[in-house]
SEVOKE-640963 format. One line per 5 residues: their letters; for each residue x, y, z of N, C-alpha, C. Coordinates in Angstrom, 3 decimals. Each point is the difference from the previous one (the first is absolute). Layout:
a = X Y Z X Y Z X Y Z  ...
//
This chain:
mngtt = 105.704 134.613 93.222 -1.225 0.693 0.381 0.324 1.104 0.991  -0.534 1.184 -0.224 0.170 1.113 0.912 -0.984 -0.163 1.148  0.512 -0.181 1.204 -0.868 -0.288 1.138 -0.644 1.197 0.628  0.243 1.213 -0.488 -0.544 1.162 0.680 -0.931 0.847 -0.853  -0.216 -0.329 -1.250 -0.882 0.795 -0.854 -1.190 -0.833 -0.451
ahlav = -1.180 0.523 0.270 -1.238 -0.604 -0.490 -0.602 0.951 -1.014  -0.550 -0.547 -1.069 -0.577 0.825 -1.062 -1.518 -0.142 -0.014  -0.674 1.136 0.046 -1.460 0.069 -0.033 -0.431 0.552 -1.348  -0.720 -0.818 -0.766 -0.503 0.449 -1.295 -1.135 0.998 0.209  0.021 1.083 -0.751 -1.055 1.014 0.097 -0.520 0.294 -1.401
ypsla = -1.317 0.143 -0.085 -0.663 0.224 -1.286 -1.339 0.657 0.274  -0.602 0.622 -1.017 -1.298 0.658 0.212 -1.027 -0.984 0.549  -0.813 0.478 0.908 -1.064 -0.741 0.677 0.526 -1.015 1.009  1.264 0.152 0.430 0.585 -0.870 1.016 -0.875 -0.020 1.250  -0.240 -1.193 0.535 -0.749 -0.152 1.254 0.964 0.297 1.146
dwetg = 0.095 1.264 0.356 1.070 0.474 0.880 -0.059 -0.546 1.423  -1.152 -0.489 0.447 -0.125 -0.519 1.365 0.553 -1.412 0.147  0.284 -0.654 -1.088 0.356 -1.420 0.069 1.449 -0.274 0.397  0.853 1.003 -0.077 1.425 -0.229 0.282 0.543 0.851 1.135  -0.827 0.823 0.614 0.479 0.930 1.028 0.656 -0.671 1.193
httay = -0.627 -1.039 0.533 0.605 -0.708 1.131 1.359 -0.574 -0.395  0.037 -0.587 -1.168 1.232 -0.652 -0.451 1.125 0.996 -0.185  -0.242 1.054 -0.763 1.096 0.933 -0.279 0.443 0.734 1.262  -0.925 0.347 0.874 0.370 0.699 1.236 0.918 -0.851 0.861  -0.345 -1.275 0.146 0.798 -0.841 0.889 1.235 -0.580 -0.669
larng = 0.050 -0.025 -1.319 1.277 -0.259 -0.648 0.950 1.165 0.278  -0.499 1.224 -0.176 0.830 1.182 0.236 0.459 0.070 1.455  -0.881 -0.343 0.934 0.372 0.026 1.426 1.031 -1.068 0.345  0.166 -0.956 -0.880 0.951 -1.082 0.255 1.195 0.025 -0.943  0.335 1.194 -0.479 1.252 0.179 -0.721 -0.054 -0.096 -1.505
ytvrt = -1.178 -0.229 -0.565 -0.118 -0.070 -1.457 -0.221 1.395 -0.581  0.519 0.204 -1.178 -0.335 1.168 -0.799 -1.090 -0.434 -0.965  -1.112 0.718 -0.013 -1.091 -0.306 -0.923 0.064 1.004 -1.138  0.138 -0.510 -1.212 0.074 0.859 -1.181 -1.199 -0.294 -0.885  -0.610 1.054 -0.510 -1.174 -0.159 -0.862 0.438 -0.112 -1.457
vgatl = -0.773 -0.827 -0.739 0.350 -0.316 -1.378 -1.211 0.219 -0.887  0.132 0.857 -0.993 -1.084 0.267 -0.935 0.379 -0.386 -1.415  -0.972 -0.010 -0.869 0.289 -0.239 -1.415 0.891 1.111 -0.538  -0.231 1.225 0.497 0.823 1.162 -0.318 0.234 0.738 1.316  0.640 1.148 -0.064 0.199 0.811 1.201 -1.112 1.028 0.198
epvtt = -1.042 -0.086 -0.822 -1.133 0.913 0.153 -0.794 -0.361 1.247  -0.535 0.986 0.713 -0.793 -0.286 1.195 -1.213 -0.875 -0.336  -0.363 -0.850 0.937 -1.213 -0.812 -0.132 -0.939 0.370 1.139  -1.287 -0.162 -0.250 -1.001 0.296 1.024 -0.663 -1.295 0.432  -0.002 -0.226 1.306 -0.571 -1.221 0.559 -1.522 0.105 0.074
iggls = -0.635 -1.123 0.338 -1.452 0.020 0.197 -0.381 1.008 1.079  0.845 0.110 1.019 -0.273 0.934 1.092 0.320 1.443 -0.329  0.433 0.283 -1.224 0.271 1.375 -0.408 1.395 0.491 0.348  0.864 -0.873 0.466 1.370 0.401 0.301 0.822 0.044 -1.283  0.879 0.959 -0.082 0.898 0.119 -1.147 1.364 -0.549 0.405
ivpdl = 0.508 -0.952 -0.765 1.300 -0.614 0.285 0.902 0.202 -1.207  1.193 0.524 0.251 1.004 0.139 -1.046 0.947 -1.191 0.116  0.047 -0.881 -0.984 0.873 -1.177 0.088 1.473 0.379 0.159  0.717 -0.801 0.782 1.446 0.192 0.149 0.752 -0.517 -1.217  -0.540 -1.071 -0.605 0.671 -0.686 -1.101 -1.026 -0.407 -1.041
tlddv = 0.478 -0.262 -1.203 -0.882 -0.601 -0.999 0.146 -1.517 0.057  -0.979 -0.676 -0.519 0.008 -1.455 -0.028 1.244 -0.537 -0.707  0.439 0.687 -1.046 1.182 -0.434 -0.744 1.279 0.098 0.825  -0.019 0.844 1.040 1.199 0.209 0.815 0.076 -0.916 1.211  -0.987 -0.861 0.185 -0.032 -0.891 1.163 0.423 -1.397 -0.427
hpeds = 0.965 -0.551 0.735 0.534 -1.317 -0.308 -0.027 -0.870 1.251  -0.337 -1.262 -0.141 -0.109 -0.870 1.173 1.236 -0.002 0.887  1.170 0.056 -0.598 1.224 -0.060 0.808 0.182 1.217 0.898  -0.765 1.054 -0.243 0.077 1.216 0.812 -1.122 0.088 1.021  -0.716 -1.089 0.206 -1.218 0.068 0.804 -0.138 -1.205 0.916
allil = -0.705 0.229 1.106 -0.380 -1.097 0.893 -1.418 -0.467 -0.271  -0.788 0.838 -0.696 -1.430 -0.284 -0.131 -0.636 0.949 -0.998  -0.959 -0.520 -0.770 -0.866 0.823 -0.838 -1.424 -0.149 0.521  -0.642 1.133 0.311 -1.370 0.000 0.518 -0.929 0.548 -1.064  -1.069 -0.738 -0.288 -1.014 0.411 -0.966 -1.351 0.054 0.699
agadl = -0.590 1.178 0.043 -1.319 0.161 0.624 -1.092 -0.015 -1.064  -1.221 -0.041 0.470 -1.136 0.055 -0.897 -0.136 1.366 -0.655  -0.799 0.035 -1.056 -0.313 1.239 -0.721 -1.115 -0.328 -0.978  -0.844 0.972 -0.271 -1.047 -0.211 -0.999 0.585 -0.432 -1.339  1.189 0.498 -0.309 0.608 -0.268 -1.305 0.362 -1.461 -0.225
wdagd = 0.148 -0.788 1.070 0.316 -1.418 -0.200 -1.099 -0.706 -0.790  -1.228 0.492 0.112 -1.130 -0.650 -0.668 -0.562 0.827 -1.149  0.768 0.981 -0.457 -0.510 0.902 -1.024 0.845 -0.008 -1.269  0.717 -1.077 -0.235 0.857 -0.060 -1.179 1.379 -0.490 0.384  0.971 0.268 -0.858 1.339 -0.544 0.241 1.039 1.071 0.354
elapf = -0.468 1.176 0.437 0.933 1.078 0.329 0.999 -0.397 1.084  -0.436 -0.853 0.943 0.885 -0.387 1.097 0.750 -1.306 -0.270  -0.189 -0.591 -1.164 0.689 -1.255 -0.332 1.521 0.088 0.161  0.640 1.150 -0.304 1.446 0.067 0.221 0.405 -0.237 1.456  -0.863 0.339 0.936 0.306 -0.256 1.408 -0.041 -1.496 0.291
arkar = -0.933 -0.701 -0.608 -0.052 -1.460 0.155 1.219 -0.655 -0.645  0.438 0.532 -1.126 1.210 -0.538 -0.626 1.229 0.241 0.875  0.035 1.148 0.661 1.107 0.260 0.926 -0.060 -0.967 1.174  -1.206 -0.328 0.453 -0.143 -1.001 1.068 0.575 -1.339 -0.448  -0.228 -0.362 -1.250 0.564 -1.241 -0.537 1.526 0.028 0.105
aflea = 0.615 1.113 -0.386 1.459 0.113 0.066 0.496 -0.149 1.432  -0.721 0.587 0.950 0.377 -0.123 1.411 -0.081 -1.456 0.445  -1.106 -0.657 -0.289 -0.174 -1.384 0.432 1.033 -0.913 -0.654  0.285 0.236 -1.259 1.009 -0.816 -0.687 1.387 0.195 0.599  0.238 1.180 0.599 1.286 0.288 0.637 0.027 -0.413 1.470
gvpva = -1.116 -0.527 0.505 -0.051 -0.419 1.392 -0.200 1.137 0.981  -0.577 1.105 -0.466 -0.286 1.141 0.865 -1.504 0.049 0.242  -0.430 0.140 1.258 -1.428 -0.070 0.309 -0.845 1.078 -0.673  -1.233 -0.407 -0.303 -1.036 0.879 -0.536 -1.219 -0.162 0.890  -0.606 1.121 0.377 -1.207 -0.016 0.823 -1.104 0.734 -0.744
aicga = -1.126 -0.685 -0.223 -1.116 0.573 -0.766 -1.285 -0.118 0.803  -0.752 1.076 0.039 -1.253 0.032 0.733 -1.106 0.513 -0.923  -1.206 -0.495 0.212 -1.188 0.481 -0.696 0.140 -0.181 -1.515  -0.278 1.022 -0.773 0.001 -0.098 -1.451 1.336 -0.373 -0.597  1.089 0.235 0.730 1.313 -0.395 -0.512 0.090 -1.509 -0.160
tagla = -0.768 -0.750 0.801 0.013 -1.457 -0.164 -0.563 -0.381 -1.367  -0.993 0.737 -0.476 -0.548 -0.274 -1.332 1.033 0.305 -1.074  0.786 1.052 0.199 1.069 0.297 -0.944 1.021 -1.120 -0.057  0.347 -0.558 1.152 0.941 -1.118 0.026 -0.619 -1.246 -0.615  -1.310 -0.182 0.223 -0.685 -1.149 -0.608 0.057 0.101 -1.519
regll = -0.261 1.180 -0.553 0.049 0.177 -1.450 1.398 -0.240 -0.558  0.997 0.272 0.809 1.394 -0.203 -0.406 0.417 -1.464 0.137  -0.861 -0.835 0.567 0.316 -1.413 0.167 0.786 -0.322 1.252  0.142 0.973 0.887 0.850 -0.193 1.178 -0.691 -0.750 1.128  -1.315 -0.198 -0.099 -0.720 -0.730 1.044 -0.371 -1.413 -0.434
derth = 0.332 -0.381 -1.203 -0.393 -1.312 -0.510 0.611 -1.143 0.803  1.226 0.187 0.478 0.710 -1.080 0.692 0.334 0.354 1.440  -0.560 1.094 0.516 0.300 0.413 1.368 -1.288 0.074 0.817  0.077 -0.400 1.260 -1.135 0.144 0.906 -0.218 1.487 0.247  -1.276 0.416 0.026 -0.299 1.427 0.066 -1.409 0.229 0.524
tsava = -0.300 1.284 0.247 -1.348 0.416 0.343 -0.281 1.335 -0.673  -1.209 0.509 0.193 -0.409 1.286 -0.564 -1.302 0.388 0.682  -0.823 0.792 -0.683 -1.290 0.404 0.565 -0.921 -1.206 0.146  -0.234 -0.684 -1.105 -0.768 -1.251 -0.056 0.506 -0.775 -1.211  -0.213 -1.300 0.020 0.493 -0.838 -1.096 -0.572 0.428 -1.349
aylaa = -1.273 0.380 -0.021 -0.651 0.363 -1.264 0.652 1.227 -0.640  0.507 0.891 0.811 0.664 1.197 -0.520 1.206 -0.393 -0.857  0.817 -0.903 0.518 1.153 -0.430 -0.783 -0.400 -0.901 -1.156  -1.026 -0.818 0.201 -0.455 -0.880 -1.080 -0.404 0.808 -1.226  -0.531 1.199 0.216 -0.429 0.848 -1.112 1.167 0.461 -0.869
tgyrg = 1.226 -0.129 0.508 1.167 0.376 -0.809 0.335 -1.071 -1.036  -0.563 -1.209 0.165 0.320 -1.095 -0.895 1.280 -0.732 0.370  0.510 0.266 1.191 1.255 -0.663 0.387 -0.227 -1.481 0.283  1.093 -0.743 0.150 -0.082 -1.449 0.165 0.367 -0.445 1.416  -0.017 0.926 0.942 0.450 -0.336 1.352 -1.100 -0.197 1.018
garyi = -1.229 -0.168 -0.453 -1.118 -0.107 0.932 0.159 -1.086 1.045  0.648 -1.094 -0.332 0.194 -1.089 0.955 0.969 0.375 1.111  0.769 1.066 -0.203 0.972 0.439 1.012 -0.532 1.138 0.860  -1.264 0.387 -0.226 -0.608 1.095 0.764 -0.364 -0.490 1.400  0.271 0.835 1.011 -0.330 -0.310 1.393 -0.841 1.141 0.562
eadav = -1.077 -0.343 0.690 -0.787 1.010 0.726 0.748 0.318 1.286  0.747 1.088 -0.001 0.797 0.402 1.155 0.195 1.507 -0.049  0.356 0.573 1.150 0.252 1.448 0.045 1.178 0.378 -0.887  1.062 -0.777 0.108 1.216 0.236 -0.783 0.744 -1.322 -0.106  0.754 -0.161 -1.081 0.695 -1.259 -0.275 1.418 0.303 -0.471
tdgdl = 0.941 -0.763 0.526 1.377 0.066 -0.493 0.350 -1.333 -0.631  0.495 0.042 -1.229 0.511 -1.188 -0.678 1.382 0.348 -0.519  1.017 -0.368 0.741 1.364 0.344 -0.385 0.200 1.503 -0.004  0.273 0.546 -1.177 0.255 1.438 -0.115 -1.245 0.808 -0.360  -1.157 -0.648 -0.070 -1.219 0.713 -0.359 -0.948 0.100 1.191
itagp = -0.448 1.219 0.268 -0.977 0.267 1.052 -1.229 0.606 -0.663  -1.170 -0.530 0.340 -1.253 0.549 -0.526 -0.981 0.216 1.145  -0.912 0.951 -0.194 -1.022 0.293 1.011 -1.217 0.593 -0.675  -1.127 -0.123 0.683 -1.236 0.608 -0.467 -0.082 1.459 0.402  -0.940 0.752 -0.558 -0.055 1.449 0.192 -0.328 0.455 1.407
tepva = -0.576 -0.866 0.811 -0.372 0.403 1.363 1.040 -0.415 1.028  1.169 -0.420 -0.452 0.987 -0.566 0.927 1.374 0.672 -0.052  0.067 1.329 0.120 1.323 0.629 -0.053 0.898 -0.371 1.179  -0.591 -0.331 1.152 0.834 -0.367 1.149 0.566 -1.405 -0.179  -0.823 -0.933 -0.448 0.509 -1.346 -0.281 1.046 0.050 -1.110
fgrei = -0.197 0.867 -0.966 0.967 0.209 -1.085 1.347 0.416 0.590  -0.035 0.996 0.889 1.226 0.442 0.658 0.655 -1.116 0.799  -0.811 -0.757 0.738 0.537 -1.112 0.802 0.777 -0.977 -0.882  -0.566 -0.364 -1.157 0.673 -0.948 -0.885 1.293 0.576 -0.563  -0.010 1.268 -0.336 1.211 0.655 -0.508 1.078 0.024 1.070
fgrlg = -0.365 0.396 1.216 0.997 0.072 1.077 0.562 -1.384 0.310  -0.869 -1.007 -0.039 0.468 -1.359 0.236 0.957 -0.464 -1.072  -0.326 0.283 -1.259 0.858 -0.428 -1.118 1.350 0.694 0.043  0.021 1.287 0.358 1.248 0.761 0.022 0.764 -0.149 1.311  -0.625 -0.599 1.017 0.654 -0.121 1.302 0.073 1.308 0.759
vygpe = -0.952 0.890 -0.243 -0.022 1.290 0.687 -0.188 -0.197 1.498  -0.879 -0.918 0.385 -0.248 -0.339 1.401 0.164 -1.500 0.190  0.426 -0.385 1.193 -0.029 -1.401 0.380 -1.442 -0.416 0.265  -0.252 -1.300 0.208 -1.371 -0.508 0.138 -0.830 0.686 1.081  0.578 0.238 1.175 -0.777 0.588 1.094 -0.415 1.433 -0.320
kldaw = 0.931 0.785 -0.498 -0.325 1.393 -0.330 -0.895 0.087 -1.230  0.177 -0.907 -0.937 -0.868 -0.009 -1.174 -1.443 -0.265 0.414  -0.191 -0.962 0.878 -1.338 -0.287 0.515 -0.556 1.207 0.758  0.846 0.646 0.791 -0.443 1.171 0.765 -0.388 1.141 -0.934  0.805 0.217 -1.049 -0.318 1.065 -0.958 -1.377 -0.245 -0.607
yrlfh = -0.253 -1.225 -0.404 -1.292 -0.332 -0.607 -1.139 0.173 0.998  0.188 -0.480 1.210 -1.060 0.118 1.010 -0.286 1.462 0.339  1.032 0.831 0.004 -0.199 1.414 0.304 -0.820 0.692 -1.083  0.384 -0.184 -1.239 -0.638 0.748 -1.085 -1.228 -0.679 -0.595  -0.121 -1.294 0.151 -1.173 -0.692 -0.521 -1.079 -0.163 1.062
dsdpa = 0.438 -0.343 1.216 -0.955 -0.319 1.059 -0.118 1.082 1.059  0.783 1.064 -0.109 0.025 1.074 1.012 0.280 -0.555 1.392  0.908 -0.957 0.091 0.354 -0.630 1.262 1.042 0.855 0.718  -0.377 0.685 1.094 0.953 0.890 0.671 1.199 -0.742 0.590  -0.170 -1.273 0.350 1.118 -0.756 0.554 1.111 -0.181 -1.024
ayqvl = -0.354 0.033 -1.283 0.992 -0.200 -1.046 0.975 1.174 -0.091  -0.420 1.179 0.420 0.850 1.185 -0.083 1.280 -0.199 0.799  -0.131 -0.522 1.221 1.174 -0.201 0.843 0.952 -1.011 -0.609  -0.534 -1.058 -0.585 0.847 -1.009 -0.632 0.744 0.609 -1.190  -0.713 0.737 -0.801 0.593 0.583 -1.210 1.091 1.000 0.344
ns = -0.177 0.716 1.082 0.943 1.063 0.359 0.952 -0.386 1.105  0.120 -1.278 0.288 0.929 -0.430 1.049 1.394 -0.228 -0.581
//
């Protein structure tokens, strides 16, 4: 596993606010974040940002990565255009490389069968139930959940999502991880000194 490269999947209608905390603080802690698209054509996010992928999905392999990040997008619920990203997540998990999915990406993983046997969360249980998946008994009402190499979060929890990713990758020790979360989730000014000590 490459410990310094994290891959961020990008596709049209990407919920661009859901991964900003994570990618910024991975980069600040020595990771290279590379964007991955279905092709190298630019994609436009929900926020209107244009992103040119660094790599295509076919060029990304688990052994070259520390993490695959999948954010929400309108397209997750509009057909199977993003299914190849869920299949790539399967390859990562089978290789023992972490996958982090937030918002609509959790539904994509549910359709791929990746949540049937893993503890997980999402927006609400009914959202995933509508996919027809078989993992409803493993659903937890929580901001974010880590089960081995899989991290999931609901759409309103980008900071908790980042916390789980940093914890799984060992980006911060427990004290600094808690401080990072308190700073960005709770606006706790005391956490700043801990994080930057």
